[in-house]
C-alpha positions in Angstrom: 5.5 -40.0 -15.4 2.8 -37.8 -16.5 3.1 -34.7 -19.4 1.8 -31.6 -18.4 1.4 -28.5 -20.3 0.8 -25.5 -18.7 0.1 -21.8 -20.2 -0.7 -18.1 -19.5 -1.5 -15.0 -21.2 0.2 -11.7 -21.3 0.4 -9.5 -18.4 2.5 -6.0 -17.5 2.8 -7.0 -13.9 2.8 -9.9 -11.5 -0.9 -9.9 -10.4 -2.6 -12.8 -8.8 -3.4 -15.0 -11.7 0.5 -15.1 -12.2 1.1 -15.8 -8.6 -1.0 -18.6 -8.6 0.5 -20.1 -11.9 3.9 -19.6 -10.9 3.1 -21.1 -7.5 1.3 -23.9 -9.2 4.2 -24.7 -11.2 6.7 -24.7 -8.6 4.9 -27.0 -6.6 3.5 -29.7 -9.1 7.1 -30.0 -10.5 8.2 -31.9 -7.3 5.8 -34.7 -8.2 6.6 -37.3 -10.5 5.7 -35.3 -13.6 7.3 -33.2 -16.7 6.3 -29.7 -17.0 6.3 -27.9 -20.0 5.3 -24.0 -20.2 4.2 -21.5 -22.6 4.7 -17.9 -21.7 4.2 -15.1 -23.8 7.5 -13.2 -22.7 10.4 -13.5 -20.1 9.1 -11.7 -17.7 7.6 -14.8 -15.3 10.5 -17.0 -16.4 12.7 -16.2 -13.5 10.3 -17.1 -10.9 10.1 -20.9 -12.0 12.4 -22.2 -9.9 13.0 -26.1 -11.1 15.2 -26.4 -13.8 13.7 -29.6 -15.4 10.5 -27.1 -16.6 10.6 -27.0 -20.5 9.9 -23.0 -21.2 9.0 -21.6 -24.5 8.2 -18.0 -25.2 5.6 -17.5 -27.6 4.0 -13.9 -28.6 0.4 -14.6 -28.1 -0.3 -11.4 -30.5 1.4 -12.9 -33.4 -0.7 -15.1 -36.0 2.6 -17.1 -36.1 1.7 -18.3 -32.3 -0.9 -20.3 -33.5 1.4 -22.4 -35.5 4.0 -22.6 -32.8 1.5 -23.5 -30.2 0.4 -26.4 -32.5 3.5 -28.0 -33.1 4.5 -27.8 -29.3 1.2 -29.9 -28.7 1.5 -31.8 -31.6 5.0 -32.9 -31.2 4.7 -34.0 -27.5 2.5 -36.4 -25.7 0.9 -34.3 -23.3 -1.4 -35.9 -20.9 -3.3 -32.6 -20.0 -3.0 -28.9 -20.7 -3.8 -26.7 -18.0 -4.3 -23.0 -19.0 -4.6 -19.4 -17.0 -6.3 -16.4 -17.9 -9.2 -15.9 -20.9 -7.4 -14.6 -23.8 -4.8 -17.9 -23.5 -7.3 -20.3 -22.9 -9.6 -19.2 -25.8 -6.1 -19.6 -28.1 -4.9 -23.0 -26.9 -8.3 -24.5 -26.6 -9.0 -23.3 -30.2 -5.9 -24.8 -31.5 -6.3 -27.9 -29.0 -9.6 -28.8 -31.5 -7.0 -30.4 -33.8 -5.0 -32.2 -31.3 -7.8 -33.4 -28.9 -6.0 -33.2 -25.8 -7.5 -33.0 -22.3 -7.5 -29.3 -21.5 -8.8 -27.3 -18.4 -8.9 -23.5 -18.0 -8.1 -21.9 -14.8 -10.3 -18.7 -14.5 -9.7 -16.5 -11.4 -11.9 -13.6 -12.6 -15.7 -13.2 -12.9 -17.1 -13.1 -16.3 -19.1 -9.9 -15.7 -17.3 -7.1 -13.7 -17.1 -3.4 -13.2 -14.4 -2.7 -15.4 -16.3 -4.0 -18.6 -18.4 -1.7 -21.0 -22.0 -2.5 -22.1 -20.8 -4.2 -25.2 -18.1 -6.4 -23.6 -20.9 -7.5 -21.1 -22.9 -9.0 -23.8 -20.0 -10.3 -25.7 -18.1 -11.9 -22.6 -21.3 -14.6 -21.4 -20.9 -15.7 -25.4 -17.3 -15.9 -25.4 -17.2 -18.0 -22.2 -20.0 -20.3 -23.3 -18.1 -21.0 -26.5 -15.1 -21.7 -24.6 -17.0 -24.4 -22.3 -17.7 -25.9 -25.7 -14.0 -26.5 -26.9 -12.4 -27.4 -23.3 -12.6 -29.9 -20.8 -13.5 -28.1 -17.9 -12.9 -25.0 -15.8 -11.2 -24.4 -12.6 -12.2 -21.2 -10.4 -11.2 -20.1 -7.4 -14.1 -19.7 -5.1 -17.9 -21.3 -5.0 -19.0 -17.6 -5.3 -17.1 -17.5 -8.6 -18.6 -20.9 -9.7 -22.1 -19.8 -9.0 -21.5 -16.8 -11.1 -20.4 -18.8 -14.1 -23.2 -21.1 -13.4 -25.7 -18.2 -13.5 -24.1 -16.1 -16.3 -23.5 -18.8 -19.0 -25.5 -21.9 -18.0 -23.4 -24.7 -18.0 -23.5 -27.9 -15.7 -22.4 -27.6 -12.1 -19.8 -30.9 -12.6 -17.9 -28.7 -15.5 -16.5 -26.6 -12.9 -14.2 -27.4 -10.0 -13.3 -24.9 -7.2 -9.5 -24.9 -6.0 -8.7 -22.1 -3.6 -5.7 -19.9 -4.7 -2.7 -20.8 -2.1 0.6 -19.0 -1.7 4.0 -20.6 -0.5 4.3 -20.6 3.2 8.1 -20.7 3.0 8.1 -17.2 1.1 6.8 -15.6 4.3 8.6 -17.5 6.7 12.1 -16.7 5.4 11.9 -13.2 6.3 13.4 -11.8 9.7 10.7 -9.7 11.6 13.4 -7.9 13.5 14.4 -6.2 10.6 11.1 -5.0 9.8 10.2 -3.2 13.2 8.1 -0.2 13.2 10.0 3.2 14.1 6.8 4.2 16.4 5.3 1.1 18.0 2.3 3.0 19.3 1.4 4.2 15.5 -1.5 2.0 14.2 0.1 1.1 10.6 -3.1 0.5 7.8 -1.9 -1.6 4.6 -3.6 -1.9 1.1 -2.3 -4.5 -1.3 -3.6 -4.6 -4.9 -4.2 -3.0 -8.0 -5.1 0.4 -8.2 -8.3 0.3 -10.4 -11.9 1.2 -9.4 -13.1 -2.4 -8.6 -10.4 -2.7 -5.8 -11.9 0.2 -3.9 -8.8 2.1 -2.7 -10.9 5.3 -2.7 -13.1 3.9 0.2 -10.1 3.6 2.2 -8.8 6.7 1.5 -12.1 8.6 2.6 -12.6 6.3 5.5 -8.9 7.8 6.6 -10.5 11.4 6.7 -12.4 10.2 9.3 -10.0 8.9 11.9 -8.7 12.5 13.6 -8.4 10.7 16.6 -6.0 8.2 15.8 -2.6 7.8 15.6 -2.1 6.1 12.2 0.2 6.0 8.9 -1.2 4.3 5.6 1.0 2.3 3.0 -0.7 1.9 -0.5 1.1 -1.1 -2.2 0.2 -1.3 -6.0 -0.3 0.8 -9.0 -3.0 1.3 -11.6 -5.3 3.2 -13.8 -6.6 5.2 -10.6 -3.4 6.0 -8.8 -2.7 9.6 -9.8 -6.6 10.3 -9.0 -6.1 8.9 -5.5 -2.7 10.9 -4.9 -4.9 13.8 -6.0 -7.8 13.1 -3.4 -4.9 12.4 -0.7 -3.4 16.0 -1.2 -6.8 17.6 -1.3 -8.0 15.7 1.9 -4.7 16.6 3.9 -3.8 12.9 4.1 -0.2 13.7 3.0 2.3 12.7 5.6 -0.4 10.1 6.5 -0.4 8.2 3.1 2.2 6.7 1.3 2.1 5.4 -2.4 4.8 3.0 -2.6 3.7 1.7 -6.4 4.0 -2.1 -7.5 6.2 -4.2 -5.1 7.5 -7.5 -6.4 8.4 -8.4 -2.8 5.2 -7.5 -0.4 6.2 -9.2 2.5 8.7 -6.6 4.3 5.8 -4.2 4.0 3.4 -6.5 5.4 5.3 -7.3 8.2 5.2 -3.4 9.0 1.2 -3.6 9.0 -1.0 -3.9 11.9 -4.4 -4.1 9.7 -4.7 -4.7 6.3 -7.7 -3.4 4.5 -9.4 -4.8 1.4 -12.1 -2.7 0.1 -12.7 -4.3 -3.2 -16.4 -3.9 -4.9 -16.0 -7.3 -6.5 -13.4 -9.7 -5.5 -13.5 -13.7 -6.6 -11.1 -14.9 -4.4 -8.8 -12.1 -2.5 -5.3 -13.4 -2.6 -4.2 -10.5 -0.8 -6.1 -11.8 2.2 -4.3 -14.8 2.3 -0.9 -13.1 2.3 -2.1 -11.0 5.3 -3.1 -14.4 6.8 0.3 -15.9 6.3 1.9 -13.3 8.6 -1.0 -13.1 11.1 -2.2 -10.0 10.3 -5.8 -8.7 11.2 -7.8 -7.9 7.9 -11.0 -5.8 7.2 -12.7 -6.7 4.0 -15.9 -6.1 2.3 -18.1 -8.7 2.2 -18.2 -9.5 -1.8 -17.7 -12.3 -3.9 -15.6 -15.1 -2.6 -14.2 -13.0 0.5 -16.8 -14.3 2.8 -15.3 -17.9 2.2 -12.0 -16.7 3.2 -12.9 -14.7 6.3 -15.3 -15.9 9.1 -16.5 -12.5 10.5 -15.1 -11.6 13.8 -12.7 -14.7 13.8 -10.4 -14.6 10.9 -11.4 -11.1 10.2 -13.8 -8.4 10.1 -16.4 -8.1 7.3 -18.1 -4.8 6.0 -20.2 -3.8 3.2 -18.8 -2.4 0.0 -18.5 1.4 -0.7 -18.9 2.4 2.7 -15.9 4.3 4.3 -18.1 5.4 7.6 -18.4 1.6 8.5 -14.8 1.0 7.4 -13.4 4.2 9.7 -15.4 2.3 12.5 -13.7 -1.0 12.4 -10.4 0.3 12.0 -11.0 2.3 14.9 -12.3 -0.2 16.8 -9.2 -2.2 16.3 -6.8 0.4 16.8 -8.3 0.5 20.2 -8.0 -3.0 20.9 -4.6 -4.3 20.1 -5.2 -7.8 21.7 -8.0 -8.3 19.1 -5.9 -7.5 16.5 -3.6 -10.4 17.9 -6.3 -12.7 18.3 -8.0 -12.2 14.7 -4.1 -12.8 13.4 -3.4 -15.9 14.9 -6.9 -17.1 14.0 -6.3 -16.2 10.7 -2.8 -17.6 10.4 -4.4 -21.1 11.7 -7.2 -21.0 9.1 -4.3 -20.3 6.2 -2.4 -23.1 7.1 -5.3 -25.6 7.0 -6.7 -24.0 3.8 -5.0 -21.9 1.4 -1.1 -22.6 1.0 0.7 -23.5 -2.2 1.0 -26.9 -1.2 -2.6 -27.5 -1.2 -3.6 -25.7 -4.2 -1.2 -27.6 -6.0 -2.0 -31.0 -4.6 -5.6 -30.3 -5.3 -4.8 -28.8 -8.9 -2.7 -31.8 -10.0 -5.1 -34.8 -8.8 -7.9 -32.9 -10.5 -6.1 -32.2 -13.7 -4.4 -35.7 -13.9 -7.2 -37.9 -12.5 -9.5 -36.6 -15.0 -6.4 -36.5 -18.2 -8.7 -39.0 -20.2 -11.5 -36.4 -20.1 -12.0 -34.9 -23.8 -15.0 -32.4 -24.3 -17.6 -34.0 -26.4 -20.0 -31.0 -26.6 
């Protein structure tokens, strides 16, 4: 029986990395293995379904966390450690220097992105390069992100494994679609799911809506973040009140996805795009920017529509085009679902992760 330790760093909300982490644990726990988990607080604990998973709550911001994590690793015969997010990966990889376990770091964000300041953009490549020297390998979620890592920190290609993120198909199947019927079947419902921050590009969605005077639509904005107030002010100033509804962070997005006809992902930078996969699972047509790893998910005109980033004019044109072609919305949604089932389910993601980390569990970084 394989002994696996999995850990993730602190987050205020259930983001993409947290969803992938929890989903992987729940899927892998069905295999012949024993999983121990280190969490920074209790927020993710209720989402771990298996009762056989051993959970340790460790406050990563405390100096005592170093000692606590060291004791957990030292007292158990883990075959492999799998960490998620940068800070927890750095901390646990450093502690692991004294325990010599095989450790893989799942890193779902780009090293350099819009949210970083000038100093961070200098420091971060050095920080990730250091991490590469003290762990056994990186797991990333797209070929584009792998190339980004290779170009930014100059490490060997075989040090990085691409495993596409996946979602639990049962989570989407277990809801009755009849409960979520639209009040007005002729009105097009446009949806956005994600954090409201600059790099997610929600502003360009709102800007595109100001050009859709000829369409009967409503727009649901699911998510929260630092730019929410600014976006709400913009919506009021541009007479979008009554057209756009800000629903904030929602733990369960399925019931809102059921209502949507078109899902828009206007990101400026996106290593993968989990919200796209969630839309695929419910056969929704997606319009997304051709940035980062998104073109690896969307085949333009087949499983979705790709547009340039920061271009609200083209976005409005594509929304109008789909709104006037309902059959195309249905065709794209059907194609997207088939593509999802064959590539982006939680079972596929967990199987690939489990096989990779356990088949290489004797690999210790000797840089």
